[in-house]
PQR file of N, CA, C, O and H, with PARSE charges and radii, in Angstrom:
ATOM      1  N   UNK A   1     -36.909 -16.899  47.631 -0.4000 1.5000
ATOM      2  CA  UNK A   1     -36.348 -17.017  46.302 -0.0000 2.0000
ATOM      3  C   UNK A   1     -36.097 -15.644  45.671  0.5500 1.7000
ATOM      4  O   UNK A   1     -34.986 -15.412  45.193 -0.5500 1.4000
ATOM      5  N   UNK A   2     -37.062 -14.726  45.641 -0.4000 1.5000
ATOM      6  CA  UNK A   2     -36.810 -13.423  45.033 -0.0000 2.0000
ATOM      7  C   UNK A   2     -35.679 -12.678  45.732  0.5500 1.7000
ATOM      8  O   UNK A   2     -34.944 -11.938  45.079 -0.5500 1.4000
ATOM      9  H   UNK A   2     -37.964 -14.915  46.029  0.4000 1.0000
ATOM     10  N   UNK A   3     -35.519 -12.857  47.063 -0.4000 1.5000
ATOM     11  CA  UNK A   3     -34.432 -12.172  47.768 -0.0000 2.0000
ATOM     12  C   UNK A   3     -33.077 -12.635  47.256  0.5500 1.7000
ATOM     13  O   UNK A   3     -32.151 -11.834  47.131 -0.5500 1.4000
ATOM     14  H   UNK A   3     -36.116 -13.458  47.594  0.4000 1.0000
ATOM     15  N   UNK A   4     -32.959 -13.908  46.963 -0.4000 1.5000
ATOM     16  CA  UNK A   4     -31.679 -14.429  46.478 -0.0000 2.0000
ATOM     17  C   UNK A   4     -31.387 -13.898  45.064  0.5500 1.7000
ATOM     18  O   UNK A   4     -30.228 -13.691  44.703 -0.5500 1.4000
ATOM     19  H   UNK A   4     -33.711 -14.559  47.064  0.4000 1.0000
ATOM     20  N   UNK A   5     -32.435 -13.680  44.277 -0.4000 1.5000
ATOM     21  CA  UNK A   5     -32.229 -13.113  42.948 -0.0000 2.0000
ATOM     22  C   UNK A   5     -31.762 -11.670  43.041  0.5500 1.7000
ATOM     23  O   UNK A   5     -30.929 -11.232  42.247 -0.5500 1.4000
ATOM     24  H   UNK A   5     -33.377 -13.847  44.570  0.4000 1.0000
ATOM     25  N   UNK A   6     -32.294 -10.928  44.009 -0.4000 1.5000
ATOM     26  CA  UNK A   6     -31.845  -9.543  44.204 -0.0000 2.0000
ATOM     27  C   UNK A   6     -30.370  -9.519  44.622  0.5500 1.7000
ATOM     28  O   UNK A   6     -29.589  -8.704  44.130 -0.5500 1.4000
ATOM     29  H   UNK A   6     -32.970 -11.283  44.654  0.4000 1.0000
ATOM     30  N   UNK A   7     -30.007 -10.409  45.519 -0.4000 1.5000
ATOM     31  CA  UNK A   7     -28.615 -10.478  45.968 -0.0000 2.0000
ATOM     32  C   UNK A   7     -27.699 -10.857  44.802  0.5500 1.7000
ATOM     33  O   UNK A   7     -26.603 -10.314  44.659 -0.5500 1.4000
ATOM     34  H   UNK A   7     -30.641 -11.071  45.918  0.4000 1.0000
ATOM     35  N   UNK A   8     -28.156 -11.782  43.984 -0.4000 1.5000
ATOM     36  CA  UNK A   8     -27.360 -12.197  42.830 -0.0000 2.0000
ATOM     37  C   UNK A   8     -27.201 -11.030  41.844  0.5500 1.7000
ATOM     38  O   UNK A   8     -26.117 -10.829  41.295 -0.5500 1.4000
ATOM     39  H   UNK A   8     -29.046 -12.223  44.100  0.4000 1.0000
ATOM     40  N   UNK A   9     -28.250 -10.280  41.625 -0.4000 1.5000
ATOM     41  CA  UNK A   9     -28.190  -9.133  40.722 -0.0000 2.0000
ATOM     42  C   UNK A   9     -27.250  -8.068  41.279  0.5500 1.7000
ATOM     43  O   UNK A   9     -26.505  -7.450  40.519 -0.5500 1.4000
ATOM     44  H   UNK A   9     -29.130 -10.443  42.071  0.4000 1.0000
ATOM     45  N   UNK A  10     -27.273  -7.843  42.598 -0.4000 1.5000
ATOM     46  CA  UNK A  10     -26.403  -6.853  43.212 -0.0000 2.0000
ATOM     47  C   UNK A  10     -24.930  -7.261  43.135  0.5500 1.7000
ATOM     48  O   UNK A  10     -24.055  -6.404  43.011 -0.5500 1.4000
ATOM     49  H   UNK A  10     -27.879  -8.346  43.215  0.4000 1.0000
ATOM     50  N   UNK A  11     -24.658  -8.542  43.207 -0.4000 1.5000
ATOM     51  CA  UNK A  11     -23.275  -9.022  43.182 -0.0000 2.0000
ATOM     52  C   UNK A  11     -22.752  -9.248  41.766  0.5500 1.7000
ATOM     53  O   UNK A  11     -21.542  -9.368  41.574 -0.5500 1.4000
ATOM     54  H   UNK A  11     -25.368  -9.238  43.308  0.4000 1.0000
ATOM     55  N   UNK A  12     -23.624  -9.308  40.787 -0.4000 1.5000
ATOM     56  CA  UNK A  12     -23.193  -9.621  39.427 -0.0000 2.0000
ATOM     57  C   UNK A  12     -22.220  -8.570  38.886  0.5500 1.7000
ATOM     58  O   UNK A  12     -21.208  -8.927  38.284 -0.5500 1.4000
ATOM     59  H   UNK A  12     -24.607  -9.211  40.943  0.4000 1.0000
ATOM     60  N   UNK A  13     -22.501  -7.318  39.083 -0.4000 1.5000
ATOM     61  CA  UNK A  13     -21.651  -6.257  38.547 -0.0000 2.0000
ATOM     62  C   UNK A  13     -20.260  -6.257  39.191  0.5500 1.7000
ATOM     63  O   UNK A  13     -19.271  -6.301  38.460 -0.5500 1.4000
ATOM     64  H   UNK A  13     -23.323  -7.028  39.572  0.4000 1.0000
ATOM     65  N   UNK A  14     -20.138  -6.210  40.506 -0.4000 1.5000
ATOM     66  CA  UNK A  14     -18.788  -6.191  41.092 -0.0000 2.0000
ATOM     67  C   UNK A  14     -18.003  -7.468  40.816  0.5500 1.7000
ATOM     68  O   UNK A  14     -16.794  -7.419  40.585 -0.5500 1.4000
ATOM     69  H   UNK A  14     -20.942  -6.174  41.100  0.4000 1.0000
ATOM     70  N   UNK A  15     -18.683  -8.609  40.838 -0.4000 1.5000
ATOM     71  CA  UNK A  15     -17.979  -9.867  40.568 -0.0000 2.0000
ATOM     72  C   UNK A  15     -17.515  -9.917  39.106  0.5500 1.7000
ATOM     73  O   UNK A  15     -16.402 -10.354  38.815 -0.5500 1.4000
ATOM     74  H   UNK A  15     -19.665  -8.650  41.026  0.4000 1.0000
ATOM     75  N   UNK A  16     -18.368  -9.470  38.207 -0.4000 1.5000
ATOM     76  CA  UNK A  16     -17.980  -9.433  36.796 -0.0000 2.0000
ATOM     77  C   UNK A  16     -16.819  -8.481  36.567  0.5500 1.7000
ATOM     78  O   UNK A  16     -15.903  -8.793  35.806 -0.5500 1.4000
ATOM     79  H   UNK A  16     -19.273  -9.115  38.443  0.4000 1.0000
ATOM     80  N   UNK A  17     -16.848  -7.327  37.212 -0.4000 1.5000
ATOM     81  CA  UNK A  17     -15.765  -6.355  37.087 -0.0000 2.0000
ATOM     82  C   UNK A  17     -14.466  -6.931  37.646  0.5500 1.7000
ATOM     83  O   UNK A  17     -13.405  -6.770  37.044 -0.5500 1.4000
ATOM     84  H   UNK A  17     -17.592  -7.074  37.830  0.4000 1.0000
ATOM     85  N   UNK A  18     -14.544  -7.590  38.774 -0.4000 1.5000
ATOM     86  CA  UNK A  18     -13.348  -8.217  39.359 -0.0000 2.0000
ATOM     87  C   UNK A  18     -12.783  -9.290  38.443  0.5500 1.7000
ATOM     88  O   UNK A  18     -11.567  -9.387  38.277 -0.5500 1.4000
ATOM     89  H   UNK A  18     -15.406  -7.721  39.264  0.4000 1.0000
ATOM     90  N   UNK A  19     -13.654 -10.096  37.847 -0.4000 1.5000
ATOM     91  CA  UNK A  19     -13.194 -11.141  36.933 -0.0000 2.0000
ATOM     92  C   UNK A  19     -12.509 -10.526  35.712  0.5500 1.7000
ATOM     93  O   UNK A  19     -11.477 -11.026  35.263 -0.5500 1.4000
ATOM     94  H   UNK A  19     -14.641 -10.017  37.982  0.4000 1.0000
ATOM     95  N   UNK A  20     -13.075  -9.449  35.177 -0.4000 1.5000
ATOM     96  CA  UNK A  20     -12.460  -8.795  34.010 -0.0000 2.0000
ATOM     97  C   UNK A  20     -11.098  -8.200  34.368  0.5500 1.7000
ATOM     98  O   UNK A  20     -10.152  -8.299  33.587 -0.5500 1.4000
ATOM     99  H   UNK A  20     -13.913  -9.043  35.542  0.4000 1.0000
ATOM    100  N   UNK A  21     -10.998  -7.584  35.548 -0.4000 1.5000
ATOM    101  CA  UNK A  21      -9.721  -7.013  35.962 -0.0000 2.0000
ATOM    102  C   UNK A  21      -8.666  -8.110  36.128  0.5500 1.7000
ATOM    103  O   UNK A  21      -7.513  -7.939  35.734 -0.5500 1.4000
ATOM    104  H   UNK A  21     -11.766  -7.504  36.183  0.4000 1.0000
ATOM    105  N   UNK A  22      -9.072  -9.228  36.712 -0.4000 1.5000
ATOM    106  CA  UNK A  22      -8.144 -10.343  36.907 -0.0000 2.0000
ATOM    107  C   UNK A  22      -7.654 -10.869  35.557  0.5500 1.7000
ATOM    108  O   UNK A  22      -6.467 -11.151  35.395 -0.5500 1.4000
ATOM    109  H   UNK A  22     -10.009  -9.367  37.032  0.4000 1.0000
ATOM    110  N   UNK A  23      -8.563 -11.002  34.592 -0.4000 1.5000
ATOM    111  CA  UNK A  23      -8.180 -11.509  33.279 -0.0000 2.0000
ATOM    112  C   UNK A  23      -7.251 -10.526  32.561  0.5500 1.7000
ATOM    113  O   UNK A  23      -6.327 -10.946  31.865 -0.5500 1.4000
ATOM    114  H   UNK A  23      -9.527 -10.773  34.724  0.4000 1.0000
ATOM    115  N   UNK A  24      -7.487  -9.239  32.722 -0.4000 1.5000
ATOM    116  CA  UNK A  24      -6.624  -8.245  32.090 -0.0000 2.0000
ATOM    117  C   UNK A  24      -5.235  -8.239  32.729  0.5500 1.7000
ATOM    118  O   UNK A  24      -4.233  -8.084  32.031 -0.5500 1.4000
ATOM    119  H   UNK A  24      -8.238  -8.897  33.288  0.4000 1.0000
ATOM    120  N   UNK A  25      -5.173  -8.405  34.040 -0.4000 1.5000
ATOM    121  CA  UNK A  25      -3.885  -8.439  34.724 -0.0000 2.0000
ATOM    122  C   UNK A  25      -3.091  -9.678  34.323  0.5500 1.7000
ATOM    123  O   UNK A  25      -1.866  -9.620  34.214 -0.5500 1.4000
ATOM    124  H   UNK A  25      -5.988  -8.531  34.606  0.4000 1.0000
ATOM    125  N   UNK A  26      -3.766 -10.775  34.107 -0.4000 1.5000
ATOM    126  CA  UNK A  26      -3.101 -12.003  33.677 -0.0000 2.0000
ATOM    127  C   UNK A  26      -2.482 -11.827  32.304  0.5500 1.7000
ATOM    128  O   UNK A  26      -1.413 -12.370  32.025 -0.5500 1.4000
ATOM    129  H   UNK A  26      -4.761 -10.821  34.195  0.4000 1.0000
ATOM    130  N   UNK A  27      -3.155 -11.065  31.441 -0.4000 1.5000
ATOM    131  CA  UNK A  27      -2.691 -10.886  30.078 -0.0000 2.0000
ATOM    132  C   UNK A  27      -1.477  -9.988  29.961  0.5500 1.7000
ATOM    133  O   UNK A  27      -0.704 -10.123  29.013 -0.5500 1.4000
ATOM    134  H   UNK A  27      -4.023 -10.624  31.668  0.4000 1.0000
ATOM    135  N   UNK A  28      -1.291  -9.078  30.900 -0.4000 1.5000
ATOM    136  CA  UNK A  28      -0.140  -8.182  30.811 -0.0000 2.0000
ATOM    137  C   UNK A  28       1.039  -8.823  31.520  0.5500 1.7000
ATOM    138  O   UNK A  28       1.027  -9.031  32.734 -0.5500 1.4000
ATOM    139  H   UNK A  28      -1.919  -8.969  31.670  0.4000 1.0000
ATOM    140  N   UNK A  29       2.045  -9.125  30.736 -0.4000 1.5000
ATOM    141  CA  UNK A  29       3.241  -9.734  31.310 -0.0000 2.0000
ATOM    142  C   UNK A  29       4.427  -8.837  31.024  0.5500 1.7000
ATOM    143  O   UNK A  29       4.400  -8.031  30.094 -0.5500 1.4000
ATOM    144  H   UNK A  29       2.054  -8.955  29.751  0.4000 1.0000
ATOM    145  N   UNK A  30       5.434  -8.976  31.801 -0.4000 1.5000
ATOM    146  CA  UNK A  30       6.635  -8.178  31.581 -0.0000 2.0000
ATOM    147  C   UNK A  30       7.410  -8.793  30.425  0.5500 1.7000
ATOM    148  O   UNK A  30       7.524 -10.015  30.337 -0.5500 1.4000
ATOM    149  H   UNK A  30       5.456  -9.630  32.556  0.4000 1.0000
ATOM    150  N   UNK A  31       7.949  -7.951  29.529 -0.4000 1.5000
ATOM    151  CA  UNK A  31       8.691  -8.498  28.400 -0.0000 2.0000
ATOM    152  C   UNK A  31       9.968  -9.170  28.874  0.5500 1.7000
ATOM    153  O   UNK A  31      10.655  -8.677  29.769 -0.5500 1.4000
ATOM    154  H   UNK A  31       7.856  -6.958  29.601  0.4000 1.0000
ATOM    155  N   UNK A  32      10.269 -10.292  28.263 -0.4000 1.5000
ATOM    156  CA  UNK A  32      11.477 -11.012  28.636 -0.0000 2.0000
ATOM    157  C   UNK A  32      12.677 -10.400  27.922  0.5500 1.7000
ATOM    158  O   UNK A  32      12.525  -9.527  27.068 -0.5500 1.4000
ATOM    159  H   UNK A  32       9.711 -10.693  27.536  0.4000 1.0000
ATOM    160  N   UNK A  33      13.856 -10.861  28.277 -0.4000 1.5000
ATOM    161  CA  UNK A  33      15.071 -10.335  27.659 -0.0000 2.0000
ATOM    162  C   UNK A  33      15.111 -10.690  26.177  0.5500 1.7000
ATOM    163  O   UNK A  33      15.610  -9.910  25.366 -0.5500 1.4000
ATOM    164  H   UNK A  33      13.979 -11.570  28.971  0.4000 1.0000
ATOM    165  N   UNK A  34      14.589 -11.860  25.818 -0.4000 1.5000
ATOM    166  CA  UNK A  34      14.562 -12.267  24.410 -0.0000 2.0000
ATOM    167  C   UNK A  34      13.679 -11.324  23.597  0.5500 1.7000
ATOM    168  O   UNK A  34      14.016 -10.976  22.466 -0.5500 1.4000
ATOM    169  H   UNK A  34      14.184 -12.494  26.477  0.4000 1.0000
ATOM    170  N   UNK A  35      12.545 -10.910  24.174 -0.4000 1.5000
ATOM    171  CA  UNK A  35      11.674  -9.957  23.488 -0.0000 2.0000
ATOM    172  C   UNK A  35      12.398  -8.638  23.270  0.5500 1.7000
ATOM    173  O   UNK A  35      12.298  -8.037  22.200 -0.5500 1.4000
ATOM    174  H   UNK A  35      12.271 -11.193  25.093  0.4000 1.0000
ATOM    175  N   UNK A  36      13.125  -8.191  24.283 -0.4000 1.5000
ATOM    176  CA  UNK A  36      13.840  -6.926  24.198 -0.0000 2.0000
ATOM    177  C   UNK A  36      14.919  -6.992  23.114  0.5500 1.7000
ATOM    178  O   UNK A  36      15.097  -6.034  22.361 -0.5500 1.4000
ATOM    179  H   UNK A  36      13.206  -8.679  25.152  0.4000 1.0000
ATOM    180  N   UNK A  37      15.630  -8.099  23.031 -0.4000 1.5000
ATOM    181  CA  UNK A  37      16.673  -8.262  22.017 -0.0000 2.0000
ATOM    182  C   UNK A  37      16.046  -8.277  20.631  0.5500 1.7000
ATOM    183  O   UNK A  37      16.579  -7.674  19.699 -0.5500 1.4000
ATOM    184  H   UNK A  37      15.486  -8.877  23.643  0.4000 1.0000
ATOM    185  N   UNK A  38      14.921  -8.961  20.491 -0.4000 1.5000
ATOM    186  CA  UNK A  38      14.236  -9.018  19.199 -0.0000 2.0000
ATOM    187  C   UNK A  38      13.742  -7.637  18.784  0.5500 1.7000
ATOM    188  O   UNK A  38      13.836  -7.269  17.613 -0.5500 1.4000
ATOM    189  H   UNK A  38      14.488  -9.451  21.247  0.4000 1.0000
ATOM    190  N   UNK A  39      13.218  -6.874  19.734 -0.4000 1.5000
ATOM    191  CA  UNK A  39      12.748  -5.520  19.430 -0.0000 2.0000
ATOM    192  C   UNK A  39      13.902  -4.622  19.006  0.5500 1.7000
ATOM    193  O   UNK A  39      13.760  -3.829  18.076 -0.5500 1.4000
ATOM    194  H   UNK A  39      13.141  -7.172  20.685  0.4000 1.0000
ATOM    195  N   UNK A  40      15.038  -4.740  19.678 -0.4000 1.5000
ATOM    196  CA  UNK A  40      16.201  -3.931  19.319 -0.0000 2.0000
ATOM    197  C   UNK A  40      16.696  -4.286  17.924  0.5500 1.7000
ATOM    198  O   UNK A  40      17.083  -3.402  17.159 -0.5500 1.4000
ATOM    199  H   UNK A  40      15.153  -5.384  20.434  0.4000 1.0000
ATOM    200  N   UNK A  41      16.685  -5.576  17.586 -0.4000 1.5000
ATOM    201  CA  UNK A  41      17.110  -6.003  16.250 -0.0000 2.0000
ATOM    202  C   UNK A  41      16.165  -5.447  15.193  0.5500 1.7000
ATOM    203  O   UNK A  41      16.608  -5.004  14.133 -0.5500 1.4000
ATOM    204  H   UNK A  41      16.371  -6.294  18.207  0.4000 1.0000
ATOM    205  N   UNK A  42      14.872  -5.468  15.475 -0.4000 1.5000
ATOM    206  CA  UNK A  42      13.893  -4.936  14.524 -0.0000 2.0000
ATOM    207  C   UNK A  42      14.064  -3.428  14.358  0.5500 1.7000
ATOM    208  O   UNK A  42      13.978  -2.917  13.241 -0.5500 1.4000
ATOM    209  H   UNK A  42      14.512  -5.828  16.336  0.4000 1.0000
ATOM    210  N   UNK A  43      14.304  -2.711  15.452 -0.4000 1.5000
ATOM    211  CA  UNK A  43      14.523  -1.267  15.368 -0.0000 2.0000
ATOM    212  C   UNK A  43      15.767  -0.944  14.547  0.5500 1.7000
ATOM    213  O   UNK A  43      15.757  -0.007  13.749 -0.5500 1.4000
ATOM    214  H   UNK A  43      14.374  -3.126  16.360  0.4000 1.0000
ATOM    215  N   UNK A  44      16.825  -1.706  14.735 -0.4000 1.5000
ATOM    216  CA  UNK A  44      18.053  -1.492  13.986 -0.0000 2.0000
ATOM    217  C   UNK A  44      17.809  -1.705  12.496  0.5500 1.7000
ATOM    218  O   UNK A  44      18.271  -0.918  11.670 -0.5500 1.4000
ATOM    219  H   UNK A  44      16.832  -2.468  15.383  0.4000 1.0000
ATOM    220  N   UNK A  45      17.078  -2.774  12.151 -0.4000 1.5000
ATOM    221  CA  UNK A  45      16.777  -3.055  10.742 -0.0000 2.0000
ATOM    222  C   UNK A  45      15.912  -1.954  10.138  0.5500 1.7000
ATOM    223  O   UNK A  45      16.129  -1.554   8.994 -0.5500 1.4000
ATOM    224  H   UNK A  45      16.703  -3.413  12.823  0.4000 1.0000
ATOM    225  N   UNK A  46      14.937  -1.462  10.892 -0.4000 1.5000
ATOM    226  CA  UNK A  46      14.068  -0.402  10.386 -0.0000 2.0000
ATOM    227  C   UNK A  46      14.837   0.907  10.191  0.5500 1.7000
ATOM    228  O   UNK A  46      14.614   1.622   9.215 -0.5500 1.4000
ATOM    229  H   UNK A  46      14.760  -1.786  11.821  0.4000 1.0000
ATOM    230  N   UNK A  47      15.729   1.211  11.111 -0.4000 1.5000
ATOM    231  CA  UNK A  47      16.530   2.429  10.964 -0.0000 2.0000
ATOM    232  C   UNK A  47      17.432   2.337   9.732  0.5500 1.7000
ATOM    233  O   UNK A  47      17.597   3.321   9.010 -0.5500 1.4000
ATOM    234  H   UNK A  47      15.910   0.630  11.904  0.4000 1.0000
ATOM    235  N   UNK A  48      18.016   1.160   9.490 -0.4000 1.5000
ATOM    236  CA  UNK A  48      18.853   0.971   8.311 -0.0000 2.0000
ATOM    237  C   UNK A  48      18.015   1.126   7.041  0.5500 1.7000
ATOM    238  O   UNK A  48      18.482   1.692   6.052 -0.5500 1.4000
ATOM    239  H   UNK A  48      17.882   0.361  10.076  0.4000 1.0000
ATOM    240  N   UNK A  49      16.801   0.632   7.069 -0.4000 1.5000
ATOM    241  CA  UNK A  49      15.926   0.766   5.905 -0.0000 2.0000
ATOM    242  C   UNK A  49      15.593   2.236   5.632  0.5500 1.7000
ATOM    243  O   UNK A  49      15.560   2.670   4.480 -0.5500 1.4000
ATOM    244  H   UNK A  49      16.422   0.172   7.872  0.4000 1.0000
ATOM    245  N   UNK A  50      15.350   2.990   6.697 -0.4000 1.5000
ATOM    246  CA  UNK A  50      15.069   4.419   6.540 -0.0000 2.0000
ATOM    247  C   UNK A  50      16.256   5.127   5.889  0.5500 1.7000
ATOM    248  O   UNK A  50      16.071   5.951   4.993 -0.5500 1.4000
ATOM    249  H   UNK A  50      15.377   2.637   7.633  0.4000 1.0000
ATOM    250  N   UNK A  51      17.467   4.810   6.333 -0.4000 1.5000
ATOM    251  CA  UNK A  51      18.662   5.433   5.771 -0.0000 2.0000
ATOM    252  C   UNK A  51      18.784   5.091   4.292  0.5500 1.7000
ATOM    253  O   UNK A  51      19.093   5.960   3.476 -0.5500 1.4000
ATOM    254  H   UNK A  51      17.616   4.140   7.061  0.4000 1.0000
ATOM    255  N   UNK A  52      18.538   3.806   3.936 -0.4000 1.5000
ATOM    256  CA  UNK A  52      18.611   3.398   2.527 -0.0000 2.0000
ATOM    257  C   UNK A  52      17.573   4.126   1.681  0.5500 1.7000
ATOM    258  O   UNK A  52      17.874   4.587   0.580 -0.5500 1.4000
ATOM    259  H   UNK A  52      18.286   3.100   4.599  0.4000 1.0000
ATOM    260  N   UNK A  53      16.346   4.230   2.200 -0.4000 1.5000
ATOM    261  CA  UNK A  53      15.286   4.893   1.446 -0.0000 2.0000
ATOM    262  C   UNK A  53      15.567   6.379   1.267  0.5500 1.7000
ATOM    263  O   UNK A  53      15.302   6.935   0.201 -0.5500 1.4000
ATOM    264  H   UNK A  53      16.101   3.856   3.094  0.4000 1.0000
ATOM    265  N   UNK A  54      16.098   7.022   2.290 -0.4000 1.5000
ATOM    266  CA  UNK A  54      16.433   8.439   2.161 -0.0000 2.0000
ATOM    267  C   UNK A  54      17.547   8.643   1.138  0.5500 1.7000
ATOM    268  O   UNK A  54      17.500   9.592   0.355 -0.5500 1.4000
ATOM    269  H   UNK A  54      16.313   6.571   3.156  0.4000 1.0000
ATOM    270  N   UNK A  55      18.540   7.769   1.135 -0.4000 1.5000
ATOM    271  CA  UNK A  55      19.623   7.878   0.156 -0.0000 2.0000
ATOM    272  C   UNK A  55      19.083   7.647  -1.247  0.5500 1.7000
ATOM    273  O   UNK A  55      19.470   8.350  -2.180 -0.5500 1.4000
ATOM    274  H   UNK A  55      18.578   6.998   1.771  0.4000 1.0000
ATOM    275  N   UNK A  56      18.208   6.688  -1.408 -0.4000 1.5000
ATOM    276  CA  UNK A  56      17.606   6.409  -2.714 -0.0000 2.0000
ATOM    277  C   UNK A  56      16.779   7.601  -3.194  0.5500 1.7000
ATOM    278  O   UNK A  56      16.807   7.943  -4.376 -0.5500 1.4000
ATOM    279  H   UNK A  56      17.893   6.117  -0.650  0.4000 1.0000
ATOM    280  N   UNK A  57      16.056   8.222  -2.293 -0.4000 1.5000
ATOM    281  CA  UNK A  57      15.240   9.383  -2.654 -0.0000 2.0000
ATOM    282  C   UNK A  57      16.117  10.533  -3.117  0.5500 1.7000
ATOM    283  O   UNK A  57      15.781  11.223  -4.080 -0.5500 1.4000
ATOM    284  H   UNK A  57      16.034   7.944  -1.333  0.4000 1.0000
ATOM    285  N   UNK A  58      17.230  10.744  -2.444 -0.4000 1.5000
ATOM    286  CA  UNK A  58      18.142  11.819  -2.821 -0.0000 2.0000
ATOM    287  C   UNK A  58      18.751  11.534  -4.193  0.5500 1.7000
ATOM    288  O   UNK A  58      18.914  12.452  -4.997 -0.5500 1.4000
ATOM    289  H   UNK A  58      17.502  10.183  -1.662  0.4000 1.0000
ATOM    290  N   UNK A  59      19.088  10.273  -4.470 -0.4000 1.5000
ATOM    291  CA  UNK A  59      19.687   9.913  -5.751 -0.0000 2.0000
ATOM    292  C   UNK A  59      18.702  10.089  -6.901  0.5500 1.7000
ATOM    293  O   UNK A  59      19.103  10.486  -7.995 -0.5500 1.4000
ATOM    294  H   UNK A  59      18.956   9.528  -3.817  0.4000 1.0000
ATOM    295  N   UNK A  60      17.434   9.804  -6.679 -0.4000 1.5000
ATOM    296  CA  UNK A  60      16.449   9.855  -7.759 -0.0000 2.0000
ATOM    297  C   UNK A  60      15.751  11.200  -7.859  0.5500 1.7000
ATOM    298  O   UNK A  60      14.934  11.401  -8.757 -0.5500 1.4000
ATOM    299  H   UNK A  60      17.108   9.481  -5.790  0.4000 1.0000
ATOM    300  N   UNK A  61      16.050  12.113  -6.970 -0.4000 1.5000
ATOM    301  CA  UNK A  61      15.408  13.427  -7.003 -0.0000 2.0000
ATOM    302  C   UNK A  61      15.875  14.174  -8.243  0.5500 1.7000
ATOM    303  O   UNK A  61      17.071  14.229  -8.526 -0.5500 1.4000
ATOM    304  H   UNK A  61      16.714  11.950  -6.240  0.4000 1.0000
ATOM    305  N   UNK A  62      14.944  14.740  -8.970 -0.4000 1.5000
ATOM    306  CA  UNK A  62      15.309  15.534 -10.137 -0.0000 2.0000
ATOM    307  C   UNK A  62      15.707  16.925  -9.667  0.5500 1.7000
ATOM    308  O   UNK A  62      15.230  17.406  -8.639 -0.5500 1.4000
ATOM    309  H   UNK A  62      13.972  14.695  -8.739  0.4000 1.0000
ATOM    310  N   UNK A  63      16.576  17.557 -10.419 -0.4000 1.5000
ATOM    311  CA  UNK A  63      16.998  18.903  -9.998 -0.0000 2.0000
ATOM    312  C   UNK A  63      15.805  19.854  -9.979  0.5500 1.7000
ATOM    313  O   UNK A  63      14.921  19.795 -10.833 -0.5500 1.4000
ATOM    314  H   UNK A  63      16.964  17.166 -11.253  0.4000 1.0000
ATOM    315  N   UNK A  64      15.812  20.698  -9.016 -0.4000 1.5000
ATOM    316  CA  UNK A  64      14.703  21.647  -8.890 -0.0000 2.0000
ATOM    317  C   UNK A  64      14.789  22.687  -9.991  0.5500 1.7000
ATOM    318  O   UNK A  64      15.871  23.153 -10.350 -0.5500 1.4000
ATOM    319  H   UNK A  64      16.531  20.746  -8.322  0.4000 1.0000
ATOM    320  N   UNK A  65      13.644  23.035 -10.508 -0.4000 1.5000
ATOM    321  CA  UNK A  65      13.595  24.053 -11.545 -0.0000 2.0000
ATOM    322  C   UNK A  65      13.722  25.422 -10.884  0.5500 1.7000
ATOM    323  O   UNK A  65      13.312  25.603  -9.738 -0.5500 1.4000
ATOM    324  H   UNK A  65      12.765  22.657 -10.215  0.4000 1.0000
ATOM    325  N   UNK A  66      14.298  26.394 -11.615 -0.4000 1.5000
ATOM    326  CA  UNK A  66      14.419  27.734 -11.019 -0.0000 2.0000
ATOM    327  C   UNK A  66      13.044  28.335 -10.758  0.5500 1.7000
ATOM    328  O   UNK A  66      12.104  28.139 -11.528 -0.5500 1.4000
ATOM    329  H   UNK A  66      14.631  26.247 -12.547  0.4000 1.0000
ATOM    330  N   UNK A  67      12.951  29.049  -9.687 -0.4000 1.5000
ATOM    331  CA  UNK A  67      11.692  29.653  -9.286 -0.0000 2.0000
ATOM    332  C   UNK A  67      11.638  31.076  -9.819  0.5500 1.7000
ATOM    333  O   UNK A  67      12.538  31.875  -9.560 -0.5500 1.4000
ATOM    334  H   UNK A  67      13.715  29.209  -9.061  0.4000 1.0000
ATOM    335  N   UNK A  68      10.579  31.396 -10.567 -0.4000 1.5000
ATOM    336  CA  UNK A  68      10.394  32.756 -11.071 -0.0000 2.0000
ATOM    337  C   UNK A  68       9.756  33.597  -9.975  0.5500 1.7000
ATOM    338  O   UNK A  68       8.915  33.130  -9.207 -0.5500 1.4000
ATOM    339  H   UNK A  68       9.848  30.747 -10.778  0.4000 1.0000
ATOM    340  N   UNK A  69      10.183  34.848  -9.931 -0.4000 1.5000
ATOM    341  CA  UNK A  69       9.582  35.737  -8.924 -0.0000 2.0000
ATOM    342  C   UNK A  69       8.247  36.289  -9.421  0.5500 1.7000
ATOM    343  O   UNK A  69       7.410  36.700  -8.617 -0.5500 1.4000
ATOM    344  H   UNK A  69      10.866  35.227 -10.555  0.4000 1.0000
ATOM    345  N   UNK A  70       8.045  36.303 -10.729 -0.4000 1.5000
ATOM    346  CA  UNK A  70       6.789  36.809 -11.281 -0.0000 2.0000
ATOM    347  C   UNK A  70       5.784  35.664 -11.375  0.5500 1.7000
ATOM    348  O   UNK A  70       6.163  34.526 -11.654 -0.5500 1.4000
ATOM    349  H   UNK A  70       8.726  35.969 -11.382  0.4000 1.0000
ATOM    350  N   UNK A  71       4.498  35.962 -11.141 -0.4000 1.5000
ATOM    351  CA  UNK A  71       3.498  34.903 -11.268 -0.0000 2.0000
ATOM    352  C   UNK A  71       3.350  34.451 -12.708  0.5500 1.7000
ATOM    353  O   UNK A  71       3.566  35.237 -13.630 -0.5500 1.4000
ATOM    354  H   UNK A  71       4.191  36.886 -10.915  0.4000 1.0000
ATOM    355  N   UNK A  72       2.993  33.222 -12.907 -0.4000 1.5000
ATOM    356  CA  UNK A  72       2.827  32.679 -14.263 -0.0000 2.0000
ATOM    357  C   UNK A  72       1.607  33.288 -14.911  0.5500 1.7000
ATOM    358  O   UNK A  72       0.576  33.476 -14.264 -0.5500 1.4000
ATOM    359  H   UNK A  72       2.817  32.584 -12.157  0.4000 1.0000
ATOM    360  N   UNK A  73       1.727  33.607 -16.236 -0.4000 1.5000
ATOM    361  CA  UNK A  73       0.610  34.189 -16.984 -0.0000 2.0000
ATOM    362  C   UNK A  73      -0.293  33.063 -17.457  0.5500 1.7000
ATOM    363  O   UNK A  73       0.178  32.017 -17.904 -0.5500 1.4000
ATOM    364  H   UNK A  73       2.564  33.454 -16.762  0.4000 1.0000
ATOM    365  N   UNK A  74      -1.575  33.287 -17.354 -0.4000 1.5000
ATOM    366  CA  UNK A  74      -2.533  32.258 -17.793 -0.0000 2.0000
ATOM    367  C   UNK A  74      -3.214  32.692 -19.039  0.5500 1.7000
ATOM    368  O   UNK A  74      -4.056  31.966 -19.567 -0.5500 1.4000
ATOM    369  H   UNK A  74      -1.957  34.136 -16.990  0.4000 1.0000
TER
END
């Protein structure tokens, strides 16, 4: 009986590692064409949003004040 427990303890680590690797491999799938199209649509929408936000920022930017070369007196 104790010999079988030693064998079980020795096999527990490699078997557990193999099971975890198998489960991780099952979870990683190749993206389908529909996923790729959806990602491209999302990227296009995000890029358009960036352009809109940059234009809005430029429109609302206040004119820069002139910079004095002398330090301000305190």
